[in-house]
N, C-alpha and C positions, 0 to 999 in steps of 0.2 A: 772300471771292470763292470759291464749289465750285468747287476744282480739276479737275472731274470734267468742268464745260461748257466747251466750244469758247471762242473768245473773238476779234471782231472788235474794229475801233474807227475812227472819223472824225473827221471834224470837225464835221460834220452829219450826223446821222443823221432818216432821215426814215420813218418808221412809218406804212406804209398807203401804192398806189401809185394812190389813185382822180386824180379830176382836181385833188384839192389838192395831194394827196401830190407828186403827178408833178412837175407844176409848179413846186409848192418846189423837188423835187428839183432841176428842170433849172437855175430862181434862182438858185440860191448854187450849181450846180455853173459855169456861167459867168459869175463873181465869183469863178471860183479855188479855191469853197471844193471839202475831197478831202470826197464827198459818196459815202454808204451809204442806200442805196431798198429798203424792206425790204416783202415783200407776201404775202398768202396763195394768190396766184392765181398763173398763169405769163404772165400779161403784163398790164400798166401801163393804168390808163387806169378801174381798176374797173367803174360801172355804166356809165359813156361809152361805154366800147368792150367790159364781157362781160353789160349786164344787156339788151344789146339794143334798149339805149336811143339809137335812130338817127334820133335829131332832138332839135335841141338850142329852147330856146322864143326865138332870136335870134339874129344873128351877132354874134361878140364885134368890140368896136369898137378894141380897142387890147389892146397886149401879147402877152406868150403865146397866150393865145388864139386871136385875130384873126390870129397866124402859125400856130399849128395848122391854125387852116381855109382859111389861103389855101394851104397845102400840099396838105391835101384837096382844093381847089380845083383844082389844078393836076395833080393826078392824075386831074379829071375825079370827085373820089368826093364832093364835098360842095356843094349849092345853095339861091341861096337861096327863101323861100318858095315849096315847089313846085305850091302848092295857085292859084299865080295869074302866069302866065299854068298853065292856063285858068280858074284861081281858084273851082274849083267849088261853089257857095255849097251848102254845109251846115252844119250845126246843128252835128254834133259835131265841124268842126274848131275852133271854140271861139272867143272873142274873139280871139286872138291867133296866130291862125294864117299869117295874114300876112302876120308876121315870124319865122318857123318856118326854120329852117336846120335841111335833111336833110344826113345822110353814111352812107357806108356806115363801122359800128364796124370793120371787119376793116381795113380803110384804115389805120385813125386807131389800131391798135392798133401799124401797121405805124412809121408819123409820131412817136408817141411815141417809141419804140424807140431810131430815128435822132435825133431831139434828147435822148433821155437820152443816148446814145454822147459824140455830137458834143460834151456837155456835162462830158464822161469821169467822170459817176456810174454809178458799181458798183450792180452788182444782187442779191439774194440774194431769190429769188422762191421759190416752194411753203412759206413761212415763215409761220408764227404768232406773232403779236408777244399776249405771253400776258404782260405786267408790268410795271412800271419798275424801275430802281435808283436806287434810295435814297443819298446819303452826305453827311451832314451835313445835311440837310432842302435840296437839292438834287436833279434829277433827273439820274443819273449817264449811265447809258444804259438799256436795253431789254432781256428776256427774249423770247427766240425760239428754235421748238420747231421742227423739222423734220425730215426723213427723215434726218440726220447725227446728229439728237438736240438737245442741249439746248448754244443759246449765250447768252454776255450781249457786246451791243455796247456799247461807249462813246460818246461824243462828245463834244464842246463844246458844241450846242448840239443838242436835239431835240424833233423836229415833230414834234408829231402828228396825221398825218391819215389815220387809223383809220375817220372819218366816226362811228363814236360816242364817241369820245375814250377811248378803249381805254387810253392809256399816262398820260394828264394823271385818270380816275378810279383807276386804278392806286397813282397817286401819292397820293392823297389832296384832288386838288382839286375844287371845292364844284360843282355840278352842278343843274343843270334838270330834270326828266323826265316829259315827258306837259303838255300846256296845261290849265291852271288849269278847272276848270268854274265859277266862280265861288260853290262851294260849300267849298272847302277841298283838292275831290279832284282828279286830278290822268288826263287820258286820253291817251296815245297815238295819232297816226294807225294807220290800215288800213295792213297792208301790202298789194302788187298784187305782179303779176307780168306782162313786160313778152313780146309774141309777137310778134315778125317773118312778116306776111304777103304772098304774091305772088299773082299772076295776079287779081288783083282791077280788075275795070272798071270804073273811076272813075263814064265817063259815064253809063253806069245806074245808079251807085249814084245820081247827082246828078238823076240824071233822077226815079228815084225817090221820092226824099226831098221832090220838091217837091210829091207829091199826099199826103204825110205829114210834115208838120213836126214836127222831133224823134221822128218815130216812134213816137210816143202809142199809136198805133192799134194799130200792127200789135207793140208789146212787150207790151200789153193781150189782145193776141190770142195771144199767144204762153204770156203768165202762164199765164191761162186753159184753155190746152191741158198746162199740166207741163211746159214747153219752157226755162221759165227761174226755176229753182226757188229760185236763193239772189238774186234781184232780191228788194232793197227800197228801200224811199222815201229823199228826202235831203230836209231843211229845212236855212236858214240857220242856224239856231242851234246845230247840228251841229256838233262837229270836222273839222277840212276829211279830206276821202274818205271819211267817216263815210258807209252807204248805199251801192248801186248802184245808179241808177235806169235807166242805159240802157249799151252802148256806151260805147266812149272809145277815139274812134282819130282817126289822123292820116296824112297824104298822104306817102309818104318819095319820097326821092329816084328810084327808077325809077317807071317812068310805072304801072305794076301796081302798086305796092309798097302795106304799107300797116304801120300797128304800132296793135298792141291793146294796150289797158289791163287786161288781163285776170285778175278778179274783184277783192274786196274782203274780206280776211281781217281781221278788228276782234278786238280784245284779244288782240294780240300786244306781243310786248318785242321789238327787235332786240338787245336785251344777255342774254337766255334760251336755251339752247338747246333746249331741250325746246318751249319758244315758236315760236321758229323755225323745228325740223322739224314744228312741225302745222302752218304756215304755206307750210312750201312744199307740202308734200301737200292742203290744201287749196285751195292758187291753181290747182294743175292742175286739178283737179276742175271749179272754176268755169270758169276759160278754157275751155278746152276745152266746158263745155254753152252758153259763148256762141257759140264758135265754130258749132256746132251749128246754134244758133238764125240765125245768117251768112246759114248755106250753103243754110237751107233758107228763111226769111223771106225774103231781101234780094237783089231783083235786082242781077248785080254781084260777087256775092261766092258764086255756085254753085261756083265752080271754083278757090276760092281755096285755095291749099295753106300749109300752115308749114314756110317758113325754118329760123327757128328760134327758143328761144326764152332768156330772163337764165338763165344761167346760177349765176343762185339767187333768189330772191324779193326786190322791193324794201322797203327798208328806210326808210322818209319819214323817219323823225326816231329820234331814243334818246333820247342826250345832250346836252345843251347845258351847257360848260363854264362858268362864269361865269369874266368875266374884268375886270378892271379896268375896262370900260365897259360896258353890258349896254345892247347896240341892243334897243328895243322897236316897238311900233306908234309912239307917237310919231313919232318918229324918223324914222319915211314919212312921215305924214300930215300933220309939221310943217315936212317935206324940209328939216330940220337939217342947218346946215354945219358940219363940224369941221375944223381946223386942219393936223390932225394926220392926215386922210384917206388910206387907203394903200390902197384894195380901192375897188370901187361894186358895187351890185346893178343890175342887166342886168334888164329895159331900161331902167329908171326911173331910172340913173345919179343916185342917190346916195350918196353916200363912206360907208364905212364908217371909224371911227375905229381906230385900232391897238389902243387898250387890246381890243379887242373878242379880241386874237389872242395877248394876254397872263395866263395866269392870274390870278387872286387868289394870294398868299402863294406858287406852287411856283414856283419859278426855274428858268432853262436850259431853259426850255421854252417851245413857244408850237404855237397852234393853226392846223393848213393845211388843215381841213376845213369840211363844213360840221355841225360839232361846235361853232364859236364859236360867243362869247359875244352872244346872243340870247334874246329869250322866244317860247317855242312859242307858235302860233298864226298866226294873219293878220289884214291890213283887210279883209280881202272877206266874210269872215264867221266863224260860231265863236261858243261861247257868251261867249268875253273876246276884248276886242284885245291883237295879238300881232304877232309882226315876220317870224319864222322862216321860214313857209312864201312869204314875198315873196323871200325871201333864197339858198334851197336848190335853185339852177338851175344847171347845169353850167357856163354861164358867165358867172356870179354868183362861183363856187364856183374856178373859174378864175384868175378876180384874187383871190383870197385866199391860193389858194397860191404866187403870183408874192412877193406881198405878203411874207407869212411867211418863202419862202426867200430875200429878200433879204434881209430883216430877219434872218437866220441866219447868211450871209454877211458882215454888217456886224460881225455882232458878232463873229463869227471877229476877223477883220481889226483891228475897234478893243479886241478885249479885254475884254470889255463882258459884261454879263446883258442878256438883251433887256428886262426891268423900264428896264432905264438908257442905252439905244440913245436915241444921239441921233434924234428924231423928225423933224426940219428932213434931217439928213443921209439919213435913211431917204427922207422923200417924193420930196428932189433926184431919189434913184438910181433911185428907180422911174419919174421924170417923162424923164430922160434912157433910161430905156428903152425909151420908149414908152408910160407909162402915163397915164390920162384923170384927171386928180386933181383940176384946178381947174373951178371950176364954169363959165365962159365955154362951156370945149369942149365939156364935156358937153352944157350948154342949146343947141349950135351941131345935135352931133349929133341930138340931139332932133327938132331944129325942124326938120331937113332930112330926119328917117324918117318917111314917111306912111302914112296908110290909106290900103286901095284906091281911097278914093269923095273922095282927093284930100287929106283933111283931115291935119295935122302931128303929129304924136306928142302935142309939148310942149299944145296945146290940144286932145286927147283925153284925157290925163293931167291937164292943169287940172281938167278937169272930172270926171272920173272922182274923184280926189282929194276934189273940193268933195261928191261923192254920200255917201262913205265919213264924211266927217266927220261928214257929218248923220245918217246910219246910226249912229254910234256915240253922238254927241250924244242921238240918243231912247235910250238905253242908260244914259247916266249921266257919260259921258266929257266932259269939256272938255278946248278946244284953244286952246294960245296960239301966238303966232309970236314969243315974245321970246325962245325959245332956252332957258329955263327949263321943269325939268318940271313940267307943269303936276299940280293936284289933284284925284283922282279921286272922286268921289261915286257912289253906287248901288253892287249889289252886286260887277259886273266888279271883277278888279285887272289890274294889268298890274306889278305889283313882284313880282320872285324867291322861291319859297319853297325853301329848298335840301332835297335830299333826298338 
């Protein structure tokens, strides 16, 4: 070990304080582990608090995620589906707007700081994780760089919550990078920047939208006038988020607030500094163009103001670390159940097995963020079937962090590696903490969740699942409900290509 390096140590070291990393640290701390949480920003939460992502795709129903939103609601800083009432009928809210949970990201920073402090977690902020420290084939710690120089931080268990799997990749773990195009090549999702707007008159926006559903006419007019130079088409066969045919907007917790998913920068890589630099510059150009369009063409946006934008461009996907189990699109469309489910995908409440958090071959390491073991892509569209985009929502990642942090603390208590942890003990501990892991409990939540027309979410989900299976069957996929991985015919593949 380089003697010039500073040195710190903890029982559980968490790299990255996004929603997965922060909740891993809280969970481990509450179980008595000595925890150190490291992040490059000056606050916890990552994109949840600093990316201007002020809308979650549903209200977390259990565990630490539920507690966070309950604390936010107690401060008047979070509400359920802000568009209902008055339930503005706007196309751009998307099919999930009725279950959105809007929140104040500044209040969320404070809530996370409070929960970390209560759990006894030590923080090391403004620090970049630059690599893994290996010893006898296992991860012994991490290397960080900050204003104080370089430090080596060692721990009994390391949680990789970097979102990009930086620690795991540095340790030599196998990973997937980009969605399979069906021809042997892979492509990453485009990047976007989130922008919070105020002074939006939603009632006028809604009234206008009834005269031009989808805003197709006004968008065509703006494109013809050269006012939307970055807009391109989108088809179901494209990688998710490719193309940018119209503004993507959501109503925020303030009555006049709006969230704009600004710009779509394709061909960029979240693990490459030059690529990220290009995306930062290009995204700002594009969202400013969209903002000008909204002010000029859409009634209700004339006086809108920019409150803030993300501290960094939004990276949707980079590496997916290959674990003991690789969660696939089949697992979602066949609604597979796992005896060792320790987390779940919201709001469809499908369990995620512990093997997705344990990298193949690399010991003393757990994955606690969106870089867990899943196949890039999604079940609703794309050139090939995948699962990752169904699984990367903030409420889902919160369950991943809680599971990984709980596992890390139990490993310290039991004196075992994550690979050898008693999974029944982990499941029992998570249930005791309030996690919803049993299928019956998850089904009850789905049944109680209602669409605006009164339909149960379970009915909607069943219908949607059948439609998606039919879509992929036309492309050569075959589905089985026997629990076995089915055979695939045709050009698509859901099998990992290691890079």
